[in-house]
C-alpha positions in Angstrom: 293.9 111.9 255.7 292.9 112.0 259.4 295.0 108.9 260.2 298.4 110.5 259.3 300.0 112.2 262.3 303.3 113.5 260.9 302.6 117.0 259.4 305.0 116.7 256.5 303.6 113.3 255.4 300.1 114.7 255.9 300.7 117.7 253.7 302.1 115.4 250.9 299.1 113.1 251.2 296.7 116.1 251.1 298.1 117.6 247.9 298.5 114.2 246.2 294.9 113.3 247.0 293.7 116.7 245.8 295.6 116.5 242.6 294.2 113.0 241.8 290.7 113.9 242.9 290.7 117.1 240.7 292.6 115.5 237.9 294.9 118.5 237.9 298.1 119.1 236.0 299.7 120.9 239.0 298.7 121.8 242.5 300.2 123.3 245.6 299.5 123.8 249.3 300.7 127.0 251.0 300.7 127.5 254.7 300.3 130.8 256.4 302.9 132.1 258.9 300.8 134.3 261.1 303.8 136.2 262.4 305.2 137.3 259.1 301.9 137.3 257.2 303.5 135.3 254.4 302.3 132.2 252.6 305.0 129.5 252.0 304.7 126.7 249.5 305.0 123.5 251.6 304.0 121.0 248.9 303.7 121.2 245.2 303.1 118.9 242.3 303.6 119.2 238.6 306.4 119.7 236.2 307.7 122.9 237.9 307.2 121.8 241.5 310.9 122.4 242.6 310.9 125.9 241.2 307.6 126.8 242.8 308.8 125.7 246.2 311.3 128.6 246.3 308.6 131.3 246.4 306.7 132.9 249.2 303.8 135.3 248.9 302.5 138.1 251.1 298.9 137.9 252.3 297.0 139.8 249.6 299.5 139.1 246.9 298.5 137.0 243.9 295.6 134.6 243.9 296.7 132.6 246.9 297.4 135.7 248.9 293.9 137.1 248.1 292.3 133.9 249.1 294.2 133.8 252.4 293.4 137.5 253.0 289.7 137.3 252.3 289.1 133.7 253.4 287.0 133.0 250.3 287.6 130.6 247.4 288.6 132.1 244.0 288.2 130.5 240.5 289.9 132.0 237.5 288.9 130.2 234.3 291.7 132.1 232.5 294.8 132.0 234.7 296.6 134.7 232.6 294.2 137.3 234.0 295.3 136.6 237.6 296.9 139.1 239.9 300.5 140.1 239.5 302.0 137.8 242.2 300.9 134.6 240.5 301.9 135.9 237.0 305.4 136.7 238.4 305.9 133.1 239.5 304.4 131.7 236.3 306.5 133.9 234.1 309.7 133.2 236.0 309.4 129.4 236.0 307.9 129.3 232.5 304.6 127.7 233.3 301.5 128.8 231.4 298.3 128.4 233.2 294.8 128.1 231.7 292.7 127.9 234.8 293.3 128.2 238.5 291.2 127.3 241.5 292.3 128.3 245.0 290.4 127.6 248.3 291.3 128.6 251.9 292.1 126.1 254.6 290.5 127.3 257.8 290.4 126.3 261.5 287.3 127.9 262.8 287.4 131.4 261.1 291.2 131.6 261.0 292.9 130.9 257.6 295.9 128.5 258.0 296.7 128.2 254.4 295.4 127.6 250.9 295.1 124.8 248.3 295.6 125.8 244.7 294.8 123.6 241.7 296.2 124.6 238.2 294.7 123.3 235.0 292.9 120.0 234.4 294.8 117.2 232.8 292.4 116.9 229.9 292.7 120.6 229.1 289.2 121.6 230.2 288.8 124.6 232.5 288.2 124.1 236.2 284.4 124.5 236.9 282.3 125.7 239.8 281.3 122.1 240.5 285.1 121.4 241.0 285.3 124.3 243.4 282.6 122.7 245.6 284.6 119.5 245.8 287.9 121.3 246.5 286.3 123.4 249.2 285.0 120.4 251.1 288.3 118.6 250.7 290.1 121.7 252.0 287.8 121.7 255.1 288.7 118.1 255.9 292.4 118.8 255.2 292.3 121.8 257.6 291.0 119.6 260.4 293.7 117.0 259.8 296.4 119.7 259.8 295.1 121.1 263.0 295.0 117.7 264.7 298.6 116.9 263.4 299.8 120.2 264.8 298.2 119.5 268.2 299.7 116.1 268.4 303.1 117.4 267.4 302.8 120.0 270.2 301.9 117.4 272.8 304.8 115.2 271.7 307.2 118.2 272.0 305.9 119.0 275.5 306.1 115.4 276.5 309.7 115.2 275.3 310.7 118.4 277.0 309.1 117.3 280.3 310.9 113.9 280.1 314.2 115.6 279.5 313.6 118.0 282.4 312.7 115.1 284.7 315.8 113.1 283.6 318.0 116.1 284.2 316.4 117.0 287.6 316.2 113.4 289.0 319.2 111.6 287.9 319.6 108.2 289.5 323.1 107.7 291.0 
């Protein structure tokens, strides 16, 4: 995960790895926009991934929003009892959930997003032991995302400086 520098490729790799590692039916990665205080689905897997990608959640809304707000992992062994925001999405896209695990992705103390796993492929509920694995994975993923963002920023600054120099010092 730490060797991938392109943010979009990295996000895809993170969620694909988490899905395989957790043996999940579906999963998603939501990133937090700190200005709007909204969570945006950046990557999703599963049968309804295209539909899920159209949604956004306010911080505090639904399971993912609560995890982003409090910065603490949340496990719902019965997904149907989840907060309204998640049920709204599940009902609209016609996806019945049995269990949901959601963990925050943090850089320092600041939440940058969440990873959400829905149902196990074999039909068993997600367990506390799974949550420990997912939490450690989210910590590693957070560091990789932070590094990819820093590298992207340095590349942008380098490009901008190069363009400014070319414009300022044209050779005639």
